[in-house]
N, C-alpha and C positions, 0 to 999 in steps of 0.2 A: 567664633565669636571672641573677642577681646574685652576684659573688663579691667579698667584702670582703678587701682585702689590709692586713694589719697586722702590728705587732711593735714591738719596741724601737727607739729611735733608733739610726740606723747599721746597722741590720739589712740594707739593701739593698731594702727594700720598693718604692721607686719605680723602682730599676733593674729589678727584675723586672717591675713594671708596664709599663715602657717595652718589655721583651723580649716580654712577652704581647700586648701591644696595639699594638705599632710605633708607639709615641708617642715624644715628646722632652720629657718633663716634667723639670724641674729636678731633679737629684739632689744628694746631699751634705747632710745637715741640714735637707731639706725639713720645714717646721714650719708650713704654711699651716694656717689654720682650716678651710678649704673642701677637700674632697678633690679629687685628680685623678680624672676620670671618662673612660672610654672604652667604645664599643659595638664589639664584635668579631664578625664572622661566624665561626660555627663550621664548620670544614672537615668534610665528610661525604661520603666516597667513594660511598656509597650514593645519595645525593641526585645527586651529579655523573652517575652512570651513568644514573639516571632521566631526567634532563635530556637526555643523549646520546640515549636512546631517544625521547623525545617531541619535543625541539626546541622547547621552549616559549618563549612570548614573554617570560616572567619566570622567573628562577632565584632562589629564596629561601631561603638557609639559615637555621637557627636562630641566634640572637643570644645572646652573653654580655655583660653590663655589668660591667666592673671599676671598683671603687671602692677608690682608694688614700688611706689616711688617714695623718696625721702619726704620728709615733712616740709611743708611749705608755710611761712609766716612772715607777717610784716617785719621790715626791718632787716631781712636777710640779704638784701641786695637784689636789684632788678635782674642783673645778669645770672645770679645763681638760682633765682626763682625761675627764670625762663628756661634754664637748661633742665631743671627737674620736670618742669610742666610739659615741655616738649615731648616727653616720652608718652604723654597722655593724649597726643593730638590725633593718633592713629586709632585709638580704642573704639569700641562700638558703644560702651556704657561706662559712665564714670561712677564709681563707688566712693562716696565721701563719707569718711569715718569720723564720728563725733565722740571724743573722750567723755563719756558720762560716768565713769567708773569711780572717780576720785571725789572725795568728800568736798563740797563748795564748788563743784564744776558748774559751769554757765553754758548749757548746750545751745541757747540762742545766740549768745556773743561768738562762740566757736564757729556756729553755722555761718553767721553774718560775716565774720573775719575771713573765713576761707573763700567764702562766695565772693567776697570783694577782690582777693587775689585773682580769682579766675576772670572776674570782670576786667580788672586792670590788664591782664595778660591778653585778653581778646581785643580790649580797646587800642593797646599798643600796636597790634597787627593792623587793625582797620585804619589808624591814624596814618601809618606809613604808607599803606596801600593806596588810601585815598589821595595822599600828596602827589604820589607818582601818577596815578591815573588822571587825576585833575591836569596835571602838567602835560601829560601825553596827549590828552584831548585838546587841551588848549592850544598847544603848539602844533596840532595837527601832524605828529609824528608818522613816520612811513608805516604803512600797513595797508591791507586790503579794506574795501567797505565792510566785508564780513567781520574782520578782526575789530575795526572801529565800533561796529554795532555790539560785539561781545563786550568790549570795554565799557560801553555804555550802560549795558544792561547789569554789568558787575557792580559799576558805580552806584547805580539806583538801588541795589539790594543793601549794599554797604551803607548807603546813607539813610536807608530805613533802620537798620539794626543799630547804628551808632548812638542815636539819642536814647534807645531804650536801656542800652548798657550805662550811658552816662547817668540815667536816673536811678540806677542800681537794680536793674531787672536784668535777667539772663536773656540770651538771643532765644531761648526756647518760648519766651513770652511772645514772641512775634509769630504770626500765623504766615508762613512761606508756602508758596506753592512749590510743586516738585522742581519746576523749571528754576525758581528762584534758589531752592536748596542746592540745585546742581551748580548754579553759578558761583556759590562760595563754599562748595564742598571740599576743594583743596586746602583751605585754611586750617580745617580741623578745629573749628571754634570750640572751646572747652564748654562755655556755658550754652551751646547748643545741642551738647550730647544729652541723652536720656541719663537721669541721675537717680541712683538710689542711695539715699541717705541712711547709713547704719548707726545707731547709737551703741557704743560699746559700754555694756553695763558691767557692774560688779556681779560676782557669782550669784548673790542671793538679792539682787537689787530688782524691784518690781519695774516693769517697763512703762506703765501707764504714765506717770508723771513726766517722764523725759519725752515721750511720743506726743503727749498732750501739747507740750511745748513745740516740738519739731513739726509736727504734721500740719498745723497751719502756716508755717513758714514756708514749707515745701509745696503746699498746694497753691501758693500764689503764681506758680508757673506750671504748664502742663508737661507730661513726660517726666514726672519725678514723683517719688513717694518715699515714705520712711518706715523702717522697721528697726527692732532692737535685738542685740545678740550679746551674750556675756562671752567676749572673744577669748578670754584667758582660760575659762572653763571648757570652751570648745576645742581650743588648741589642745588642752591636756587630754579630753577625751579622743581626739584624733589620734593620739599615740598608743591608744588602748585597742585590743580587738573588739570586734562588734559585740561579743558575747559580754566582755568586761564592761565596755562602755555603757551597754543597756542595764546591767547590774548596778553601776555607779549611779546612773541617771535615776533609776528606780529608788535607790537608797536616798538620794538627794531630795526626791519628791518633785522632780523637774517634769512638768506636763506639756510645756508649750515650747519646743526649741525651733527657732527661726533660721537656723543656720541652713538648713536643706533648701529653705525658700529663696535664698540669695540669688542663686543661679536662675531659679524660675522666674523670679520677679524681673531680673535683668533681661531675660528673654522676652518678657512681655513688654517692658518699657522700649525696647529696641524693635518692637513689633516683628520678632523672629519666631518662625515656626519651624517643625521638623517634618519631613516627610521620609518614607522609607523604601528601601529596595530589599527584596527578601526572595531566597533561593538556597539551593543546595550549597552553592559556592560561598556565599556571603550574606548575611543580614546587617544592613547598614543604615544608620541615620544620617540624613543630610539637613543642613540648616539653610533657610532661605528666608527672605523677607516676605511678610504677610503681603498677600495680593499678588505674587509671582505666578506668571502663567507657565503652562506645562512646557513650552519649549525653553524658556529661561530656566525653569527647574531641571530639565534634561541637561542644560549646560552646565549646572552645578555638578553633575555627575562627571561628564566630558563634553568637551567642545563639540566633538563630532557628533554627539547625540543631538545637540541643538542644531548644528549646521545641516544634518541630514534628517531632521525630524519628521516623522510621518504622522504618528498618532501616539498617544499613551493609554494603556489599560490600566484603570484605576479602580481601586477598592478600599474601603475603609479597614483599618488593621483588626478592628474587632470583628468585622463581618468575616475576614479572611480566617481569623482564629475559630470562628463558630462553624464555618464551612468545612474547616479541617484540611483544605487543599485547594489549590488554584482550580483544578478540575471541577470539584464540587461546587466552588464559587461560581463559576462560569454556568454551570447547569442551573443553578438557582437565579441566574440573571443579575448576579451582584457585581460583576465585573463590567465596568462602563467604558466605553470607547470615547476618548476625548481629543479634541484638536488642539492646535498651537495655543489659541486664546483662553483655554480653560484656565481658571484660577485654581491652583492647587490648595487643598485645605490641610490643616494640621491633622498629622496622624494617618495620612492616606499612604497607601502602598501603590507605587508605580513602577510599571513595566514599559519602557520606552522602545517602541519600534522606530527604526530610522534605517536610511540608506545613504552612504557616500561613496 
């Protein structure tokens, strides 16, 4: 999974990036053309406990790639803004940072200003594509009937979402079928992405007032939510050992740390889940979209497993732990035989049988 970190200049994007990814990227006015990048292992207690059971040679958690881009604001120029935002078009979840740590900050205005920049970026793409599609369809340019039909479908979806953007709403506000989503997937529209709005607080700042402003705004469109994190404090804690960080947090009297929920909430917003493969060789977490069938889940492991899929042996991770071994789990009747169309659930352990 990829999470893109963006916001207005000075919001604290790179500070949050450093806290999340345990990095030391330059903070304070970062304006580089290229983003800061980091790949982070996703902690998962379920996988840890499976590895304790199997004692495998390899322990492989799921990974998250963080993409931290420069600040984007009104007046920076369309080309400069487009170059920065282009790095976000391939991410799975957009993390919008709101700088609430400064005295006199205006979270509502900051949220609306940056959201408007995303809407302008998407509208620019749509207008260019609509002009081209309408011209090609009007002139009857060369192409098969299937190609013309595909262009007509794409045109219809773009004409649905354009007025929504023009009204100031994100594309997420439009209920699109899976087929319609596929028609416009290649654009990577920024306002279509699941969005986690993170209010960057001061070290001792209470989150309630800021979240009270942001949550109603975020709730106006689906697949979005807001939480609050003191990014500078979390960045400093990330540089300490786990023991020292725990002592520091206790001394400060901090009881509600939300940094660890960022990745968890991003997974939920993107409707992603994890399943596991477990054995003596390796215990590994695999990330798939909620609703994925067993054959496609097998393909996430290796394309040969999907191509030659026969069936999958499936058990919940906690049942496997309780049984103590695969053999005991089978004796208890907890291991199920599932076919291609079975929908894999979060936390299940799969053993794929295949033949190629």
